[in-house]
C-alpha positions as CSV (number, residue, x, y, z in Angstrom):
1,M,107.2,107.9,124.9
2,T,107.2,106.7,121.4
3,M,104.0,105.6,119.7
4,S,105.4,102.0,119.3
5,A,106.2,101.8,123.0
6,T,102.7,103.0,124.0
7,R,101.1,100.6,121.6
8,L,103.2,97.8,123.0
9,L,102.2,98.6,126.6
10,V,98.5,99.0,125.8
11,L,98.3,95.8,123.8
12,G,100.2,94.0,126.5
13,V,97.8,95.1,129.3
14,V,94.7,94.5,127.3
15,R,96.0,91.0,126.3
16,G,96.8,90.3,129.9
17,F,93.3,91.0,131.1
18,G,91.6,89.4,128.1
19,R,88.9,92.1,128.1
20,T,89.1,95.5,129.8
21,H,88.4,99.2,129.5
22,G,90.5,102.3,129.3
23,Y,90.5,103.3,132.9
24,R,91.7,99.9,134.0
25,V,94.4,100.0,131.5
26,R,95.6,103.4,132.7
27,A,95.4,102.3,136.4
28,E,97.4,99.1,135.7
29,L,100.2,100.9,133.9
30,L,100.3,103.5,136.7
31,S,100.6,100.6,139.2
32,W,103.7,99.6,137.3
33,G,105.4,102.9,138.1
34,I,105.5,104.0,134.5
35,D,105.5,107.6,135.7
36,D,109.0,106.9,136.9
37,W,110.3,105.2,133.8
38,A,108.2,106.3,131.0
39,N,106.5,109.4,129.8
40,V,103.0,108.1,129.2
41,K,100.2,110.7,129.4
42,P,96.6,109.4,130.2
43,G,95.4,110.9,127.0
44,S,97.9,108.9,125.0
45,I,96.6,105.7,126.5
46,Y,93.1,106.4,125.4
47,H,94.3,107.5,122.0
48,A,96.2,104.4,121.6
49,L,93.2,102.2,122.5
50,R,91.0,104.1,119.9
51,Q,93.7,103.8,117.3
52,L,94.4,100.2,117.9
53,A,90.8,99.4,117.5
54,K,90.7,101.4,114.3
55,D,93.6,99.5,113.0
56,G,91.9,96.2,113.7
57,L,94.3,95.2,116.5
58,L,91.7,95.6,119.3
59,E,88.0,94.8,119.3
60,A,85.9,97.5,120.9
61,S,82.6,96.8,122.5
62,E,80.3,99.4,123.8
63,I,78.6,98.5,127.2
64,M,74.9,99.2,126.9
65,D,74.4,99.1,130.7
66,W,77.3,101.6,131.3
67,P,76.9,104.6,128.9
68,G,80.3,105.8,127.6
69,R,82.2,102.7,128.6
70,V,84.0,100.7,125.9
71,D,85.6,97.4,126.6
72,Y,88.5,96.2,124.5
73,S,90.0,92.8,123.7
74,V,92.9,91.8,121.5
75,T,92.2,90.4,118.0
76,P,94.3,87.7,116.4
77,E,96.0,90.5,114.4
78,G,96.7,92.4,117.6
79,D,98.2,89.4,119.2
80,E,100.6,89.0,116.3
81,E,101.5,92.7,116.4
82,F,102.0,92.5,120.2
83,F,104.7,89.8,119.8
84,R,106.3,91.6,116.9
85,L,106.6,94.8,118.9
86,L,107.8,93.0,121.9
87,V,110.5,91.0,120.2
88,D,111.6,94.1,118.2
89,A,111.9,96.1,121.4
90,L,114.1,93.6,123.0
91,E,116.4,92.6,120.1
92,R,117.0,96.0,118.3
93,P,119.3,98.3,120.3
94,E,118.7,101.2,118.0
95,R,115.2,101.6,119.5
96,R,114.8,104.3,122.0
97,D,115.1,103.6,125.7
98,D,111.4,103.9,126.4
99,T,110.8,101.1,123.8
100,L,113.3,98.9,125.6
101,R,111.7,99.6,129.0
102,A,108.3,98.6,127.6
103,G,109.8,95.4,126.2
104,L,111.4,94.6,129.6
105,A,108.1,95.2,131.4
106,L,106.3,92.8,129.2
107,M,109.1,90.2,128.7
108,P,107.2,87.7,130.9
109,A,104.8,87.3,127.9
110,L,107.6,85.5,125.9
111,S,108.7,81.9,126.2
112,R,112.2,81.5,127.5
113,D,113.4,80.4,124.1
114,R,112.0,83.5,122.4
115,A,113.4,85.8,125.0
116,V,116.9,84.3,124.8
117,A,116.8,84.5,121.0
118,A,115.8,88.2,121.1
119,L,118.4,89.1,123.7
120,S,121.1,87.1,121.9
121,R,120.4,89.0,118.7
122,R,120.6,92.3,120.6
123,L,123.9,91.2,122.1
124,G,125.3,90.3,118.7
125,V,124.4,93.7,117.3
126,L,125.8,95.6,120.2
127,E,129.1,93.6,120.1
128,A,129.4,94.4,116.4
129,Q,128.7,98.0,116.9
130,R,131.3,98.2,119.7
131,A,134.0,96.6,117.5
132,V,133.3,99.2,114.8
133,L,133.5,102.0,117.3
134,L,136.7,100.7,118.9
135,K,138.3,100.7,115.4
136,E,137.0,104.2,114.5
137,S,138.2,105.6,117.8
138,G,141.6,104.2,117.4
139,T,141.9,105.9,114.0
140,A,140.6,109.2,115.4
141,R,143.2,109.2,118.1
142,A,145.9,108.4,115.7
143,E,145.0,111.5,113.8
144,G,145.8,113.6,116.9
145,L,142.5,114.9,118.0
146,P,142.4,117.6,120.6
147,P,142.0,116.1,124.2
148,Q,138.5,117.3,124.7
149,L,137.4,115.7,121.4
150,A,139.1,112.4,122.4
151,E,136.8,112.4,125.5
152,L,133.9,112.1,123.2
153,W,135.3,108.8,121.8
154,R,136.0,107.6,125.4
155,M,132.4,108.4,126.4
156,R,131.0,106.5,123.4
157,M,133.1,103.5,124.2
158,R,131.9,103.5,127.9
159,Y,128.3,103.6,126.7
160,A,129.0,100.8,124.2
161,D,130.8,98.7,126.9
162,L,127.8,99.3,129.3
163,G,125.3,98.2,126.7
164,V,127.2,95.0,125.9
165,E,127.8,94.1,129.6
166,W,124.2,94.8,130.7
167,T,122.7,92.8,127.8
168,R,125.1,89.9,128.4
169,D,124.2,89.8,132.1
170,L,120.5,89.9,131.5
171,L,120.8,87.2,128.8
172,E,122.7,84.9,131.3
173,R,120.0,85.5,134.0
174,V,117.2,84.8,131.6
175,S,118.9,81.6,130.2
176,S,119.4,80.4,133.7
177,G,115.8,80.6,134.6
178,E,115.9,83.6,136.9
179,Y,112.7,85.1,135.6
180,E,109.3,83.4,135.2
181,L,108.3,83.5,131.6
182,A,105.4,82.2,129.5
183,G,104.9,78.5,129.3
184,Q,106.3,77.7,132.8
185,D,104.5,75.7,135.5
186,R,101.8,78.1,136.9
187,S,101.4,75.9,140.0
188,R,104.8,77.2,141.3
189,P,105.0,80.4,143.3
190,L,105.7,83.5,141.1
191,R,109.2,84.8,141.4
192,D,110.4,88.3,140.6
193,A,109.5,88.4,136.9
194,G,111.5,91.6,136.2
195,L,108.6,93.9,136.4
196,P,108.5,97.0,138.7
197,A,107.8,95.8,142.3
198,C,104.3,97.2,142.3
199,A,103.5,95.2,139.2
200,R,104.6,91.7,140.3
201,C,101.1,91.0,141.4
202,S,100.1,91.3,137.7
203,V,102.6,88.8,136.3
204,G,100.0,86.1,136.4
205,A,97.6,88.2,134.4
206,L,100.3,89.0,131.9
207,T,101.6,85.5,131.4
208,G,98.7,83.2,132.1
209,L,97.1,83.7,128.7
210,H,100.3,83.2,126.7
211,M,100.6,79.4,126.9
212,R,100.1,78.9,123.2
213,H,103.3,80.8,122.4
Protein backbone atom coordinates (compact mmCIF):
# COMPACT_ATOMS: atom_id res chain seq x y z
CA MET A 1 0.00 0.00 0.00
CA THR A 2 1.26 3.50 -0.79
CA MET A 3 2.28 5.81 2.02
CA SER A 4 -0.52 8.27 1.16
CA ALA A 5 -3.14 5.51 1.47
CA THR A 6 -1.71 4.39 4.81
CA ARG A 7 -1.61 7.96 6.09
CA LEU A 8 -5.20 8.50 5.00
CA LEU A 9 -6.43 5.36 6.75
CA VAL A 10 -4.51 6.05 9.94
CA LEU A 11 -5.62 9.68 10.11
CA GLY A 12 -9.20 8.62 9.45
CA VAL A 13 -9.28 6.03 12.22
CA VAL A 14 -7.60 8.26 14.79
CA ARG A 15 -9.95 11.08 13.83
CA GLY A 16 -12.94 8.80 14.21
CA PHE A 17 -12.01 7.73 17.72
CA GLY A 18 -10.93 11.20 18.76
CA ARG A 19 -8.10 9.82 20.88
CA THR A 20 -6.67 6.35 20.59
CA HIS A 21 -3.52 4.22 20.58
CA GLY A 22 -1.70 2.21 17.95
CA TYR A 23 -3.06 -1.20 18.84
CA ARG A 24 -6.63 0.05 18.59
CA VAL A 25 -5.93 1.65 15.20
CA ARG A 26 -4.49 -1.64 13.95
CA ALA A 27 -7.42 -3.67 15.34
CA GLU A 28 -9.94 -1.29 13.80
CA LEU A 29 -8.35 -1.45 10.37
CA LEU A 30 -8.19 -5.24 10.53
CA SER A 31 -11.88 -5.32 11.45
CA TRP A 32 -12.54 -3.56 8.15
CA GLY A 33 -11.00 -6.49 6.32
CA ILE A 34 -8.08 -4.48 4.98
CA ASP A 35 -6.10 -7.69 4.74
CA ASP A 36 -8.48 -8.55 1.87
CA TRP A 37 -8.31 -5.25 -0.02
CA ALA A 38 -5.11 -3.55 1.10
CA ASN A 39 -1.55 -4.54 1.84
CA VAL A 40 -1.07 -2.84 5.21
CA LYS A 41 1.55 -4.36 7.44
CA PRO A 42 1.22 -3.82 11.22
CA GLY A 43 4.62 -2.16 11.25
CA SER A 44 3.55 0.37 8.64
CA ILE A 45 0.62 1.45 10.85
CA TYR A 46 2.88 2.18 13.82
CA HIS A 47 5.41 3.86 11.55
CA ALA A 48 2.66 6.05 10.08
CA LEU A 49 1.49 7.05 13.56
CA ARG A 50 5.00 8.11 14.58
CA GLN A 51 5.64 9.93 11.30
CA LEU A 52 2.29 11.74 11.40
CA ALA A 53 3.10 12.88 14.93
CA LYS A 54 6.55 14.01 13.81
CA ASP A 55 4.92 15.97 10.96
CA GLY A 56 2.57 17.71 13.38
CA LEU A 57 -0.55 16.01 12.02
CA LEU A 58 -1.12 13.93 15.16
CA GLU A 59 -0.53 14.85 18.79
CA ALA A 60 1.21 12.08 20.74
CA SER A 61 0.69 11.75 24.48
CA GLU A 62 2.53 9.24 26.64
CA ILE A 63 0.33 7.54 29.25
CA MET A 64 2.15 7.65 32.58
CA ASP A 65 0.04 4.89 34.15
CA TRP A 66 0.67 2.60 31.17
CA PRO A 67 4.40 2.44 30.34
CA GLY A 68 5.07 2.26 26.62
CA ARG A 69 1.57 3.33 25.59
CA VAL A 70 1.17 6.43 23.46
CA ASP A 71 -2.23 7.93 22.67
CA TYR A 72 -2.79 9.94 19.50
CA SER A 73 -5.26 12.62 18.47
CA VAL A 74 -5.58 14.59 15.23
CA THR A 75 -4.31 18.17 15.20
CA PRO A 76 -6.05 20.92 13.18
CA GLU A 77 -3.34 20.49 10.54
CA GLY A 78 -3.98 16.75 10.54
CA ASP A 79 -7.67 17.33 10.07
CA GLU A 80 -6.95 19.49 7.04
CA GLU A 81 -4.53 16.90 5.64
CA PHE A 82 -7.07 14.11 6.16
CA PHE A 83 -9.65 15.85 4.00
CA ARG A 84 -7.08 16.77 1.39
CA LEU A 85 -5.98 13.15 1.08
CA LEU A 86 -9.55 11.87 1.11
CA VAL A 87 -10.81 14.16 -1.64
CA ASP A 88 -7.64 13.54 -3.66
CA ALA A 89 -8.14 9.76 -3.40
CA LEU A 90 -11.68 9.99 -4.74
CA GLU A 91 -11.29 12.58 -7.47
CA ARG A 92 -7.97 11.65 -9.10
CA PRO A 93 -8.14 8.43 -11.15
CA GLU A 94 -4.40 8.35 -11.69
CA ARG A 95 -3.96 7.36 -8.06
CA ARG A 96 -3.26 3.70 -7.31
CA ASP A 97 -6.12 1.34 -6.53
CA ASP A 98 -5.17 1.09 -2.86
CA THR A 99 -5.55 4.86 -2.50
CA LEU A 100 -9.02 4.72 -4.06
CA ARG A 101 -9.98 1.86 -1.73
CA ALA A 102 -8.87 3.89 1.28
CA GLY A 103 -10.89 6.83 0.00
CA LEU A 104 -14.00 4.69 -0.43
CA ALA A 105 -13.61 3.23 3.07
CA LEU A 106 -13.53 6.74 4.55
CA MET A 107 -16.00 8.43 2.21
CA PRO A 108 -18.63 8.67 5.03
CA ALA A 109 -16.44 11.41 6.56
CA LEU A 110 -17.37 13.75 3.69
CA SER A 111 -20.56 15.72 3.34
CA ARG A 112 -22.72 14.63 0.42
CA ASP A 113 -21.87 17.79 -1.52
CA ARG A 114 -18.14 17.22 -1.14
CA ALA A 115 -18.40 13.55 -2.09
CA VAL A 116 -20.51 14.36 -5.16
CA ALA A 117 -18.08 17.09 -6.22
CA ALA A 118 -15.06 14.77 -5.90
CA LEU A 119 -16.72 11.92 -7.80
CA SER A 120 -17.97 14.32 -10.48
CA ARG A 121 -14.43 15.54 -11.09
CA ARG A 122 -13.24 11.94 -11.23
CA LEU A 123 -15.90 11.09 -13.81
CA GLY A 124 -14.99 14.11 -15.92
CA VAL A 125 -11.32 13.12 -16.02
CA LEU A 126 -12.14 9.50 -16.87
CA GLU A 127 -14.50 10.50 -19.68
CA ALA A 128 -11.86 12.81 -21.16
CA GLN A 129 -9.22 10.09 -20.94
CA ARG A 130 -11.55 7.61 -22.61
CA ALA A 131 -12.25 10.04 -25.47
CA VAL A 132 -8.52 10.47 -26.10
CA LEU A 133 -7.96 6.73 -25.94
CA LEU A 134 -10.78 6.09 -28.40
CA LYS A 135 -9.24 8.53 -30.87
CA GLU A 136 -5.77 7.06 -30.48
CA SER A 137 -7.01 3.49 -30.85
CA GLY A 138 -8.81 4.40 -34.08
CA THR A 139 -5.60 5.87 -35.46
CA ALA A 140 -3.64 2.79 -34.43
CA ARG A 141 -6.11 0.41 -36.11
CA ALA A 142 -6.03 2.49 -39.26
CA GLU A 143 -2.29 1.99 -39.40
CA GLY A 144 -2.81 -1.75 -39.70
CA LEU A 145 -1.59 -3.07 -36.38
CA PRO A 146 -1.09 -6.84 -36.08
CA PRO A 147 -4.16 -8.48 -34.50
CA GLN A 148 -2.44 -9.26 -31.21
CA LEU A 149 -1.41 -5.62 -30.78
CA ALA A 150 -4.90 -4.45 -31.63
CA GLU A 151 -6.08 -6.50 -28.64
CA LEU A 152 -4.02 -4.27 -26.39
CA TRP A 153 -6.11 -1.31 -27.49
CA ARG A 154 -9.33 -3.25 -26.97
CA MET A 155 -8.21 -4.16 -23.47
CA ARG A 156 -7.40 -0.54 -22.64
CA MET A 157 -10.78 0.58 -23.94
CA ARG A 158 -12.57 -2.03 -21.83
CA TYR A 159 -10.78 -0.79 -18.73
CA ALA A 160 -11.59 2.80 -19.64
CA ASP A 161 -15.27 1.93 -20.16
CA LEU A 162 -15.36 0.09 -16.84
CA GLY A 163 -13.85 3.04 -14.97
CA VAL A 164 -16.40 5.46 -16.43
CA GLU A 165 -19.37 3.16 -15.84
CA TRP A 166 -18.42 2.32 -12.26
CA THR A 167 -17.75 5.95 -11.33
CA ARG A 168 -21.00 7.12 -12.92
CA ASP A 169 -22.95 4.43 -11.07
CA LEU A 170 -21.34 5.31 -7.73
CA LEU A 171 -21.96 9.01 -8.33
CA GLU A 172 -25.63 8.37 -9.01
CA ARG A 173 -25.99 6.31 -5.84
CA VAL A 174 -24.21 8.88 -3.68
CA SER A 175 -26.27 11.71 -5.21
CA SER A 176 -29.52 9.85 -4.52
CA GLY A 177 -28.72 9.43 -0.83
CA GLU A 178 -27.91 5.73 -0.85
CA TYR A 179 -25.00 6.14 1.59
CA GLU A 180 -25.01 7.86 4.95
CA LEU A 181 -22.47 10.67 4.89
CA ALA A 182 -21.33 13.36 7.32
CA GLY A 183 -23.85 15.98 8.33
CA GLN A 184 -26.91 13.73 8.14
CA ASP A 185 -29.42 13.22 10.93
CA ARG A 186 -27.67 10.90 13.38
CA SER A 187 -31.01 9.94 15.00
CA ARG A 188 -31.88 7.81 11.99
CA PRO A 189 -30.70 4.19 11.84
CA LEU A 190 -27.39 3.76 10.09
CA ARG A 191 -27.64 2.35 6.60
CA ASP A 192 -24.93 0.54 4.70
CA ALA A 193 -22.32 3.30 4.44
CA GLY A 194 -20.18 1.67 1.79
CA LEU A 195 -17.65 0.24 4.24
CA PRO A 196 -16.77 -3.43 4.46
CA ALA A 197 -19.51 -5.35 6.26
CA CYS A 198 -17.42 -5.85 9.39
CA ALA A 199 -16.79 -2.09 9.60
CA ARG A 200 -20.39 -0.87 9.47
CA CYS A 201 -20.46 -0.77 13.26
CA SER A 202 -17.74 1.89 13.01
CA VAL A 203 -19.63 4.29 10.75
CA GLY A 204 -20.91 6.29 13.68
CA ALA A 205 -17.39 6.72 15.03
CA LEU A 206 -16.07 7.74 11.62
CA THR A 207 -18.81 10.25 10.83
CA GLY A 208 -20.01 11.48 14.19
CA LEU A 209 -17.13 13.93 14.67
CA HIS A 210 -17.35 15.45 11.17
CA MET A 211 -20.40 17.69 11.52
CA ARG A 212 -18.37 20.88 11.10
CA HIS A 213 -17.48 19.83 7.52
